[in-house]
MOPAC internal coordinates of N, CA, C and O (Angstrom, degrees):
PM7 1SCF
backbone

  N    0.0000 0     0.00 0     0.00 0    0    0    0
  C    1.4430 1     0.00 0     0.00 0    1    0    0
  C    1.5285 1   107.92 1     0.00 0    2    1    0
  O    1.2310 1   120.85 1   -43.31 1    3    2    1
  N    1.3057 1   115.99 1   136.69 1    3    2    1
  C    1.4523 1   120.52 1  -177.86 1    5    3    2
  C    1.5293 1   111.87 1   -74.85 1    6    5    3
  O    1.2310 1   121.37 1   -17.32 1    7    6    5
  N    1.3161 1   114.99 1   162.68 1    7    6    5
  C    1.4630 1   121.07 1   178.15 1    9    7    6
  C    1.5339 1   110.47 1   -60.55 1   10    9    7
  O    1.2310 1   120.47 1   141.09 1   11   10    9
  N    1.3231 1   116.71 1   -38.91 1   11   10    9
  C    1.4615 1   121.54 1   179.28 1   13   11   10
  C    1.5225 1   112.23 1   -60.47 1   14   13   11
  O    1.2310 1   120.42 1   132.84 1   15   14   13
  N    1.3409 1   116.81 1   -47.16 1   15   14   13
  C    1.4617 1   120.55 1  -179.84 1   17   15   14
  C    1.5234 1   111.28 1   -65.91 1   18   17   15
  O    1.2310 1   120.36 1   139.67 1   19   18   17
  N    1.3242 1   116.91 1   -40.33 1   19   18   17
  C    1.4711 1   119.84 1   177.89 1   21   19   18
  C    1.5292 1   109.92 1   -59.92 1   22   21   19
  O    1.2310 1   120.44 1   137.86 1   23   22   21
  N    1.3148 1   116.76 1   -42.14 1   23   22   21
  C    1.4633 1   121.26 1   179.31 1   25   23   22
  C    1.5314 1   111.48 1   -63.93 1   26   25   23
  O    1.2310 1   120.57 1   138.78 1   27   26   25
  N    1.3122 1   116.51 1   -41.22 1   27   26   25
  C    1.4658 1   121.00 1   178.11 1   29   27   26
  C    1.5286 1   110.52 1   -62.33 1   30   29   27
  O    1.2310 1   120.54 1   135.25 1   31   30   29
  N    1.3162 1   116.57 1   -44.75 1   31   30   29
  C    1.4625 1   120.02 1  -179.53 1   33   31   30
  C    1.5248 1   111.89 1   -65.47 1   34   33   31
  O    1.2310 1   120.08 1   141.72 1   35   34   33
  N    1.3127 1   117.46 1   -38.28 1   35   34   33
  C    1.4657 1   120.92 1   176.75 1   37   35   34
  C    1.5313 1   109.56 1   -65.39 1   38   37   35
  O    1.2310 1   120.54 1   136.36 1   39   38   37
  N    1.3139 1   116.57 1   -43.64 1   39   38   37
  C    1.4702 1   121.02 1   178.36 1   41   39   38
  C    1.5170 1   112.02 1   -62.48 1   42   41   39
  O    1.2310 1   120.60 1   139.49 1   43   42   41
  N    1.3215 1   116.46 1   -40.51 1   43   42   41
  C    1.4678 1   121.06 1   178.62 1   45   43   42
  C    1.5236 1   110.67 1   -61.75 1   46   45   43
  O    1.2310 1   120.62 1   136.86 1   47   46   45
  N    1.3151 1   116.41 1   -43.14 1   47   46   45
  C    1.4618 1   120.62 1   179.58 1   49   47   46
  C    1.5311 1   111.18 1   -66.47 1   50   49   47
  O    1.2310 1   120.17 1   141.13 1   51   50   49
  N    1.3174 1   117.27 1   -38.87 1   51   50   49
  C    1.4636 1   121.79 1   177.06 1   53   51   50
  C    1.5265 1   110.68 1   -61.18 1   54   53   51
  O    1.2310 1   120.58 1   136.69 1   55   54   53
  N    1.3275 1   116.50 1   -43.31 1   55   54   53
  C    1.4616 1   120.40 1   177.63 1   57   55   54
  C    1.5296 1   111.18 1   -64.10 1   58   57   55
  O    1.2310 1   120.79 1   135.67 1   59   58   57
  N    1.3198 1   116.10 1   -44.33 1   59   58   57
  C    1.4622 1   121.14 1  -179.62 1   61   59   58
  C    1.5326 1   111.91 1   -56.35 1   62   61   59
  O    1.2310 1   120.83 1   142.39 1   63   62   61
  N    1.3193 1   116.02 1   -37.61 1   63   62   61
  C    1.4633 1   121.32 1  -177.18 1   65   63   62
  C    1.5228 1   113.71 1   -82.48 1   66   65   63
  O    1.2310 1   119.68 1   165.13 1   67   66   65
  N    1.3316 1   118.22 1   -14.87 1   67   66   65
  C    1.4620 1   120.22 1  -172.03 1   69   67   66
  C    1.5174 1   115.85 1  -128.38 1   70   69   67
  O    1.2310 1   119.31 1  -170.16 1   71   70   69
  N    1.3278 1   118.92 1     9.84 1   71   70   69
  C    1.4611 1   121.17 1   176.17 1   73   71   70
  C    1.5265 1   109.96 1  -103.45 1   74   73   71
  O    1.2310 1   120.86 1   -32.72 1   75   74   73
  N    1.3025 1   115.97 1   147.28 1   75   74   73
  C    1.4573 1   121.82 1   176.39 1   77   75   74
  C    1.5177 1   109.64 1  -147.03 1   78   77   75
  O    1.2310 1   120.66 1   -12.34 1   79   78   77
  N    1.3019 1   116.34 1   167.66 1   79   78   77
  C    1.4599 1   121.72 1  -176.67 1   81   79   78
  C    1.5253 1   112.15 1  -100.20 1   82   81   79
  O    1.2310 1   121.07 1   -38.52 1   83   82   81
  N    1.3186 1   115.55 1   141.48 1   83   82   81
  C    1.4607 1   123.25 1   167.13 1   85   83   82
  C    1.5219 1   105.10 1  -104.53 1   86   85   83
  O    1.2310 1   120.78 1   -51.43 1   87   86   85
  N    1.3184 1   116.10 1   128.57 1   87   86   85
  C    1.4634 1   120.70 1  -175.95 1   89   87   86
  C    1.5218 1   110.59 1   -75.12 1   90   89   87
  O    1.2310 1   121.43 1   -55.71 1   91   90   89
  N    1.3174 1   114.86 1   124.29 1   91   90   89
  C    1.4583 1   122.48 1   172.84 1   93   91   90
  C    1.5166 1   107.58 1  -108.44 1   94   93   91
  O    1.2310 1   120.84 1    86.98 1   95   94   93
  N    1.3429 1   116.00 1   -93.02 1   95   94   93
  C    1.4664 1   120.63 1   176.82 1   97   95   94
  C    1.5316 1   112.02 1   -96.06 1   98   97   95
  O    1.2310 1   120.29 1   172.61 1   99   98   97
  N    1.3349 1   117.05 1    -7.39 1   99   98   97
  C    1.4612 1   121.31 1   176.76 1  101   99   98
  C    1.5161 1   115.80 1    80.47 1  102  101   99
  O    1.2310 1   119.67 1  -179.63 1  103  102  101
  N    1.3314 1   118.23 1     0.37 1  103  102  101
  C    1.4595 1   122.14 1  -175.27 1  105  103  102
  C    1.5364 1   114.27 1   -71.24 1  106  105  103
  O    1.2310 1   119.83 1   154.34 1  107  106  105
  N    1.3335 1   117.93 1   -25.66 1  107  106  105
  C    1.4663 1   121.33 1  -173.18 1  109  107  106
  C    1.5256 1   114.01 1   -98.29 1  110  109  107
  O    1.2310 1   120.07 1   171.54 1  111  110  109
  N    1.3251 1   117.47 1    -8.46 1  111  110  109
  C    1.4639 1   120.45 1  -170.58 1  113  111  110
  C    1.5238 1   111.54 1  -104.67 1  114  113  111
  O    1.2310 1   121.04 1   -56.94 1  115  114  113
  N    1.3250 1   115.62 1   123.06 1  115  114  113
  C    1.4603 1   121.50 1   173.86 1  117  115  114
  C    1.5279 1   107.55 1   -86.57 1  118  117  115
  O    1.2310 1   120.56 1   -58.83 1  119  118  117
  N    1.3135 1   116.53 1   121.17 1  119  118  117
  C    1.4595 1   123.32 1  -172.42 1  121  119  118
  C    1.5149 1   112.92 1   -52.63 1  122  121  119
  O    1.2310 1   119.60 1   132.47 1  123  122  121
  N    1.3251 1   118.37 1   -47.53 1  123  122  121
  C    1.4629 1   121.88 1  -171.75 1  125  123  122
  C    1.5193 1   113.79 1   -90.83 1  126  125  123
  O    1.2310 1   119.16 1   161.95 1  127  126  125
  N    1.3146 1   119.20 1   -18.05 1  127  126  125
  C    1.4643 1   121.21 1  -174.03 1  129  127  126
  C    1.5203 1   114.22 1  -101.63 1  130  129  127
  O    1.2310 1   119.05 1   160.15 1  131  130  129
  N    1.3216 1   119.42 1   -19.85 1  131  130  129
  C    1.4690 1   120.40 1  -170.29 1  133  131  130
  C    1.5267 1   111.94 1  -123.82 1  134  133  131
  O    1.2310 1   120.30 1   -33.32 1  135  134  133
  N    1.3322 1   117.03 1   146.68 1  135  134  133
  C    1.4675 1   120.08 1   179.77 1  137  135  134
  C    1.5294 1   111.33 1   -76.27 1  138  137  135
  O    1.2310 1   120.79 1   -60.18 1  139  138  137
  N    1.3408 1   116.10 1   119.82 1  139  138  137
  C    1.4575 1   119.90 1  -177.69 1  141  139  138
  C    1.5246 1   113.53 1  -146.95 1  142  141  139
  O    1.2310 1   120.05 1   175.67 1  143  142  141
  N    1.3254 1   117.51 1    -4.33 1  143  142  141
  C    1.4634 1   120.58 1  -174.56 1  145  143  142
  C    1.5243 1   114.44 1   -83.86 1  146  145  143
  O    1.2310 1   119.61 1   169.62 1  147  146  145
  N    1.3297 1   118.35 1   -10.38 1  147  146  145
  C    1.4670 1   121.06 1  -179.35 1  149  147  146
  C    1.5227 1   109.32 1  -145.17 1  150  149  147
  O    1.2310 1   120.79 1   -28.65 1  151  150  149
  N    1.3240 1   116.10 1   151.35 1  151  150  149
  C    1.4632 1   120.90 1  -179.66 1  153  151  150
  C    1.5256 1   112.32 1  -104.73 1  154  153  151
  O    1.2310 1   120.22 1  -173.81 1  155  154  153
  N    1.3334 1   117.18 1     6.19 1  155  154  153
  C    1.4682 1   119.49 1  -179.85 1  157  155  154
  C    1.5235 1   112.82 1  -119.14 1  158  157  155
  O    1.2310 1   120.21 1   164.01 1  159  158  157
  N    1.3250 1   117.20 1   -15.99 1  159  158  157
  C    1.4638 1   122.06 1   175.91 1  161  159  158
  C    1.5325 1   108.35 1  -154.80 1  162  161  159
  O    1.2310 1   120.95 1   -17.15 1  163  162  161
  N    1.3267 1   115.79 1   162.85 1  163  162  161
  C    1.4604 1   118.88 1  -179.54 1  165  163  162
  C    1.5236 1   109.69 1   -72.31 1  166  165  163
  O    1.2310 1   121.23 1   -54.74 1  167  166  165
  N    1.3254 1   115.25 1   125.26 1  167  166  165
  C    1.4594 1   120.38 1   176.95 1  169  167  166
  C    1.5190 1   109.22 1  -148.42 1  170  169  167
  O    1.2310 1   121.55 1   -50.58 1  171  170  169
  N    1.3059 1   114.64 1   129.42 1  171  170  169
  C    1.4581 1   122.48 1   175.45 1  173  171  170
  C    1.5201 1   106.80 1  -134.76 1  174  173  171
  O    1.2310 1   119.40 1   -17.88 1  175  174  173
  N    1.3222 1   118.75 1   162.12 1  175  174  173
  C    1.4608 1   119.73 1   178.80 1  177  175  174
  C    1.5331 1   110.97 1   -62.58 1  178  177  175
  O    1.2310 1   121.59 1   -32.94 1  179  178  177
  N    1.3138 1   114.55 1   147.06 1  179  178  177
  C    1.4613 1   120.55 1   175.38 1  181  179  178
  C    1.5241 1   106.92 1   -86.08 1  182  181  179
  O    1.2310 1   120.44 1   -38.54 1  183  182  181
  N    1.3027 1   116.76 1   141.46 1  183  182  181
  C    1.4543 1   121.53 1  -177.24 1  185  183  182
  C    1.5070 1   112.19 1  -106.43 1  186  185  183
  O    1.2310 1   120.38 1    20.28 1  187  186  185
  N    1.2705 1   116.87 1  -159.72 1  187  186  185
  C    1.4634 1   125.70 1     6.07 1  189  187  186
  C    1.5268 1   111.95 1   -83.31 1  190  189  187
  O    1.2310 1   120.79 1   -32.44 1  191  190  189
  N    1.3387 1   116.09 1   147.56 1  191  190  189
  C    1.4643 1   119.39 1   177.34 1  193  191  190
  C    1.5240 1   110.92 1   -76.99 1  194  193  191
  O    1.2310 1   121.11 1   -21.77 1  195  194  193
  N    1.3177 1   115.48 1   158.23 1  195  194  193
  C    1.4696 1   119.08 1   171.89 1  197  195  194
  C    1.5205 1   108.24 1   -65.45 1  198  197  195
  O    1.2310 1   120.77 1   -27.99 1  199  198  197
  N    1.3029 1   116.13 1   152.01 1  199  198  197
  C    1.4713 1   121.65 1  -173.86 1  201  199  198
  C    1.5234 1   113.29 1   -52.18 1  202  201  199
  O    1.2310 1   119.67 1   138.82 1  203  202  201
  N    1.3276 1   118.23 1   -41.18 1  203  202  201
  C    1.4657 1   120.61 1  -177.04 1  205  203  202
  C    1.5262 1   112.81 1   -71.90 1  206  205  203
  O    1.2310 1   119.75 1   168.77 1  207  206  205
  N    1.3537 1   118.08 1   -11.23 1  207  206  205
  C    1.4594 1   121.27 1  -178.03 1  209  207  206
  C    1.5261 1   113.77 1  -110.63 1  210  209  207
  O    1.2310 1   119.49 1  -172.98 1  211  210  209
  N    1.3088 1   118.57 1     7.02 1  211  210  209
  C    1.4694 1   122.03 1  -176.49 1  213  211  210
  C    1.5289 1   111.83 1   -57.42 1  214  213  211
  O    1.2310 1   119.47 1   136.58 1  215  214  213
  N    1.3108 1   118.62 1   -43.42 1  215  214  213
  C    1.4710 1   122.51 1  -176.87 1  217  215  214
  C    1.5255 1   112.92 1  -101.33 1  218  217  215
  O    1.2310 1   119.88 1  -159.16 1  219  218  217
  N    1.3067 1   117.83 1    20.84 1  219  218  217
  C    1.4565 1   123.36 1  -177.65 1  221  219  218
  C    1.5307 1   111.37 1   -61.75 1  222  221  219
  O    1.2310 1   120.60 1   -44.58 1  223  222  221
  N    1.3147 1   116.47 1   135.42 1  223  222  221
  C    1.4692 1   121.76 1   175.04 1  225  223  222
  C    1.5228 1   108.76 1  -103.66 1  226  225  223
  O    1.2310 1   120.88 1   -25.41 1  227  226  225
  N    1.3158 1   115.93 1   154.59 1  227  226  225
  C    1.4631 1   121.51 1  -178.99 1  229  227  226
  C    1.5283 1   110.38 1   -57.20 1  230  229  227
  O    1.2310 1   119.62 1   143.15 1  231  230  229
  N    1.3097 1   118.34 1   -36.85 1  231  230  229
  C    1.4725 1   121.24 1  -179.82 1  233  231  230
  C    1.5301 1   112.03 1   -59.34 1  234  233  231
  O    1.2310 1   120.38 1   153.84 1  235  234  233
  N    1.3224 1   116.88 1   -26.16 1  235  234  233
  C    1.4622 1   121.05 1   179.68 1  237  235  234
  C    1.5239 1   112.25 1   -76.67 1  238  237  235
  O    1.2310 1   120.35 1   172.15 1  239  238  237
  N    1.3254 1   116.93 1    -7.85 1  239  238  237
  C    1.4642 1   121.64 1   175.12 1  241  239  238
  C    1.5301 1   110.55 1   -94.01 1  242  241  239
  O    1.2310 1   120.81 1  -176.20 1  243  242  241
  N    1.3272 1   116.06 1     3.80 1  243  242  241
  C    1.4613 1   121.59 1  -179.70 1  245  243  242
  C    1.5212 1   109.78 1  -107.72 1  246  245  243
  O    1.2310 1   121.23 1   -22.55 1  247  246  245
  N    1.3218 1   115.24 1   157.45 1  247  246  245
  C    1.4633 1   120.86 1   175.68 1  249  247  246
  C    1.5255 1   107.02 1   -65.77 1  250  249  247
  O    1.2310 1   120.37 1   -49.85 1  251  250  249
  N    1.3067 1   116.89 1   130.15 1  251  250  249
  C    1.4591 1   122.80 1  -175.88 1  253  251  250
  C    1.5235 1   112.03 1   -51.86 1  254  253  251
  O    1.2310 1   120.95 1   -50.06 1  255  254  253
  N    1.3407 1   115.79 1   129.94 1  255  254  253
  C    1.4569 1   122.12 1   178.01 1  257  255  254
  C    1.5197 1   114.31 1    82.74 1  258  257  255
  O    1.2310 1   120.20 1  -176.50 1  259  258  257
  N    1.3385 1   117.23 1     3.50 1  259  258  257
  C    1.4664 1   121.03 1   179.94 1  261  259  258
  C    1.5331 1   109.23 1  -132.70 1  262  261  259
  O    1.2310 1   121.13 1    -1.64 1  263  262  261
  N    1.3166 1   115.44 1   178.36 1  263  262  261
  C    1.4736 1   120.14 1   170.85 1  265  263  262
  C    1.5344 1   108.78 1  -116.68 1  266  265  263
  O    1.2310 1   121.03 1  -144.95 1  267  266  265
  N    1.3300 1   115.63 1    35.05 1  267  266  265
  C    1.4619 1   121.96 1   175.12 1  269  267  266
  C    1.5185 1   108.74 1  -103.24 1  270  269  267
  O    1.2310 1   121.01 1   -38.61 1  271  270  269
  N    1.3381 1   115.66 1   141.39 1  271  270  269
  C    1.4581 1   120.80 1  -177.91 1  273  271  270
  C    1.5219 1   111.70 1   -68.33 1  274  273  271
  O    1.2310 1   120.83 1   -38.31 1  275  274  273
  N    1.3105 1   116.01 1   141.69 1  275  274  273
  C    1.4639 1   123.33 1   174.26 1  277  275  274
  C    1.5289 1   106.92 1   -96.31 1  278  277  275
  O    1.2310 1   120.61 1   -84.64 1  279  278  277
  N    1.3307 1   116.43 1    95.36 1  279  278  277
  C    1.4595 1   120.59 1  -174.26 1  281  279  278
  C    1.5239 1   112.39 1   -58.60 1  282  281  279
  O    1.2310 1   119.96 1   142.50 1  283  282  281
  N    1.3216 1   117.68 1   -37.50 1  283  282  281
  C    1.4661 1   120.74 1   179.60 1  285  283  282
  C    1.5316 1   110.74 1   -61.35 1  286  285  283
  O    1.2310 1   120.46 1   134.35 1  287  286  285
  N    1.3219 1   116.73 1   -45.65 1  287  286  285
  C    1.4648 1   120.06 1  -179.42 1  289  287  286
  C    1.5283 1   111.04 1   -67.44 1  290  289  287
  O    1.2310 1   120.10 1   141.47 1  291  290  289
  N    1.3286 1   117.42 1   -38.53 1  291  290  289
  C    1.4627 1   120.71 1   178.02 1  293  291  290
  C    1.5263 1   110.11 1   -62.06 1  294  293  291
  O    1.2310 1   120.63 1   135.81 1  295  294  293
  N    1.3480 1   116.40 1   -44.19 1  295  294  293
  C    1.4699 1   120.40 1   178.45 1  297  295  294
  C    1.5187 1   110.80 1   -61.77 1  298  297  295
  O    1.2310 1   120.45 1   144.61 1  299  298  297
  N    1.3056 1   116.75 1   -35.39 1  299  298  297
  C    1.4535 1   121.91 1  -179.24 1  301  299  298
  C    1.5296 1   111.89 1   -72.31 1  302  301  299
  O    1.2310 1   120.28 1   135.06 1  303  302  301
  N    1.3384 1   117.07 1   -44.94 1  303  302  301
  C    1.4690 1   122.42 1  -173.72 1  305  303  302
  C    1.5262 1   113.87 1   -90.10 1  306  305  303
  O    1.2310 1   120.31 1   139.88 1  307  306  305
  N    1.3298 1   117.01 1   -40.12 1  307  306  305
  C    1.4684 1   121.90 1  -172.24 1  309  307  306
  C    1.5353 1   111.37 1  -138.34 1  310  309  307
  O    1.2310 1   119.72 1  -120.75 1  311  310  309
  N    1.3229 1   118.15 1    59.25 1  311  310  309
  C    1.4699 1   119.65 1  -174.41 1  313  311  310
  C    1.5299 1   114.02 1   -58.98 1  314  313  311
  O    1.2310 1   119.66 1   147.71 1  315  314  313
  N    1.3280 1   118.26 1   -32.29 1  315  314  313
  C    1.4650 1   121.01 1  -179.41 1  317  315  314
  C    1.5259 1   112.92 1   -72.22 1  318  317  315
  O    1.2310 1   119.99 1   165.46 1  319  318  317
  N    1.3194 1   117.63 1   -14.54 1  319  318  317
  C    1.4596 1   121.86 1  -176.21 1  321  319  318
  C    1.5266 1   112.68 1  -113.91 1  322  321  319
  O    1.2310 1   120.15 1  -172.34 1  323  322  321
  N    1.3187 1   117.32 1     7.66 1  323  322  321
  C    1.4686 1   121.02 1  -175.52 1  325  323  322
  C    1.5307 1   112.14 1   -54.55 1  326  325  323
  O    1.2310 1   120.06 1   128.92 1  327  326  325
  N    1.3031 1   117.49 1   -51.08 1  327  326  325
  C    1.4646 1   120.60 1  -177.23 1  329  327  326
  C    1.5282 1   111.40 1   -61.04 1  330  329  327
  O    1.2310 1   120.41 1   135.69 1  331  330  329
  N    1.3216 1   116.83 1   -44.31 1  331  330  329
  C    1.4671 1   121.67 1  -179.25 1  333  331  330
  C    1.5335 1   110.68 1   -64.17 1  334  333  331
  O    1.2310 1   120.22 1   136.51 1  335  334  333
  N    1.3274 1   117.18 1   -43.49 1  335  334  333
  C    1.4710 1   121.29 1  -179.36 1  337  335  334
  C    1.5300 1   110.48 1   -65.06 1  338  337  335
  O    1.2310 1   120.11 1   136.83 1  339  338  337
  N    1.3175 1   117.40 1   -43.17 1  339  338  337
  C    1.4626 1   120.25 1  -178.01 1  341  339  338
  C    1.5237 1   112.50 1   -66.26 1  342  341  339
  O    1.2310 1   119.85 1   161.29 1  343  342  341
  N    1.3243 1   117.89 1   -18.71 1  343  342  341
  C    1.4690 1   121.52 1   175.87 1  345  343  342
  C    1.5280 1   112.24 1   -79.92 1  346  345  343
  O    1.2310 1   120.31 1   162.92 1  347  346  345
  N    1.3275 1   117.01 1   -17.08 1  347  346  345
  C    1.4680 1   121.36 1   178.95 1  349  347  346
  C    1.5269 1   108.41 1   -78.98 1  350  349  347
  O    1.2310 1   120.85 1   -47.25 1  351  350  349
  N    1.3089 1   115.97 1   132.75 1  351  350  349
  C    1.4713 1   121.25 1   179.96 1  353  351  350
  C    1.5291 1   109.60 1  -104.92 1  354  353  351
  O    1.2310 1   119.89 1   -77.02 1  355  354  353
  N    1.3450 1   117.81 1   102.98 1  355  354  353
  C    1.4655 1   119.88 1   175.75 1  357  355  354
  C    1.5284 1   110.22 1   -65.27 1  358  357  355
  O    1.2310 1   121.12 1   -14.02 1  359  358  357
  N    1.3258 1   115.46 1   165.98 1  359  358  357
  C    1.4660 1   120.50 1   179.36 1  361  359  358
  C    1.5260 1   110.43 1   -61.23 1  362  361  359
  O    1.2310 1   120.15 1   -51.46 1  363  362  361
  N    1.3239 1   117.32 1   128.54 1  363  362  361
  C    1.4630 1   120.73 1   177.36 1  365  363  362
  C    1.5296 1   111.48 1   -76.07 1  366  365  363
  O    1.2310 1   120.76 1   162.13 1  367  366  365
  N    1.3395 1   116.15 1   -17.87 1  367  366  365
  C    1.4695 1   120.14 1   179.45 1  369  367  366
  C    1.5258 1   112.73 1   -97.84 1  370  369  367
  O    1.2310 1   120.56 1   179.48 1  371  370  369
  N    1.3360 1   116.54 1    -0.52 1  371  370  369
  C    1.4667 1   119.65 1  -179.22 1  373  371  370
  C    1.5146 1   113.37 1    78.97 1  374  373  371
  O    1.2310 1   119.85 1  -157.21 1  375  374  373
  N    1.3371 1   117.90 1    22.79 1  375  374  373
  C    1.4680 1   121.52 1   178.67 1  377  375  374
  C    1.5314 1   109.12 1   -61.73 1  378  377  375
  O    1.2310 1   120.14 1   -27.24 1  379  378  377
  N    1.3236 1   117.34 1   152.76 1  379  378  377
  C    1.4648 1   119.47 1   179.35 1  381  379  378
  C    1.5294 1   111.48 1   -68.26 1  382  381  379
  O    1.2310 1   121.21 1   -19.96 1  383  382  381
  N    1.3197 1   115.29 1   160.04 1  383  382  381
  C    1.4599 1   121.47 1   175.47 1  385  383  382
  C    1.5242 1   108.79 1   -63.01 1  386  385  383
  O    1.2310 1   120.84 1   -23.53 1  387  386  385
  N    1.3312 1   116.00 1   156.47 1  387  386  385
  C    1.4585 1   119.19 1  -176.16 1  389  387  386
  C    1.5255 1   109.99 1  -137.67 1  390  389  387
  O    1.2310 1   120.91 1   -44.28 1  391  390  389
  N    1.3317 1   115.86 1   135.72 1  391  390  389
  C    1.4574 1   120.88 1   172.53 1  393  391  390
  C    1.5238 1   108.91 1   -81.50 1  394  393  391
  O    1.2310 1   120.72 1   -44.31 1  395  394  393
  N    1.3387 1   116.23 1   135.69 1  395  394  393
  C    1.4642 1   120.00 1   178.25 1  397  395  394
  C    1.5255 1   109.62 1  -130.58 1  398  397  395
  O    1.2310 1   121.40 1   -19.95 1  399  398  397
  N    1.3230 1   114.92 1   160.05 1  399  398  397
  C    1.4635 1   123.00 1   177.63 1  401  399  398
  C    1.5233 1   108.44 1   -82.72 1  402  401  399
  O    1.2310 1   120.34 1   -57.68 1  403  402  401
  N    1.3268 1   116.96 1   122.32 1  403  402  401
  C    1.4516 1   121.56 1  -178.67 1  405  403  402
  C    1.5273 1   111.64 1  -101.26 1  406  405  403
  O    1.2310 1   120.81 1   171.46 1  407  406  405
  N    1.3238 1   116.06 1    -8.54 1  407  406  405
  C    1.4571 1   120.32 1  -176.27 1  409  407  406
  C    1.5206 1   112.46 1   -73.69 1  410  409  407
  O    1.2310 1   121.12 1     9.00 1  411  410  409
  N    1.2909 1   115.46 1  -171.00 1  411  410  409
  C    1.4532 1   121.23 1  -179.70 1  413  411  410
  C    1.5230 1   110.43 1   -70.94 1  414  413  411
  O    1.2310 1   120.35 1   -14.82 1  415  414  413
  N    1.3260 1   116.93 1   165.18 1  415  414  413
  C    1.4642 1   121.24 1   178.59 1  417  415  414
  C    1.5140 1   111.38 1   -66.02 1  418  417  415
  O    1.2310 1   119.85 1   154.92 1  419  418  417
  N    1.3218 1   117.89 1   -25.08 1  419  418  417
  C    1.4520 1   120.54 1   179.93 1  421  419  418
  C    1.5041 1   110.91 1   -87.00 1  422  421  419
  O    1.2310 1   120.10 1   180.00 1  423  422  421

């Protein structure tokens, strides 16, 4: 393997360990697979999820047509994370979700 490819693979792993999602409209974030519960470190719900919620997206935890949380659905799907989720402020303008760097400034 060339030096270039090794560098790319190391960089990819660094990104994987230090990127997280900021909730916008919730359309791009898979609830159980991607880190979205915190903006300072990677955090996702601990599973296993019930079968009907395996592919759940964050947008499905919102009231349809809005970016407001559906507390009933959150209690149903993720009762242990209700308080943490309700503290997250989705985009009021419906902006798309965004990946951000959670690692150190260096």
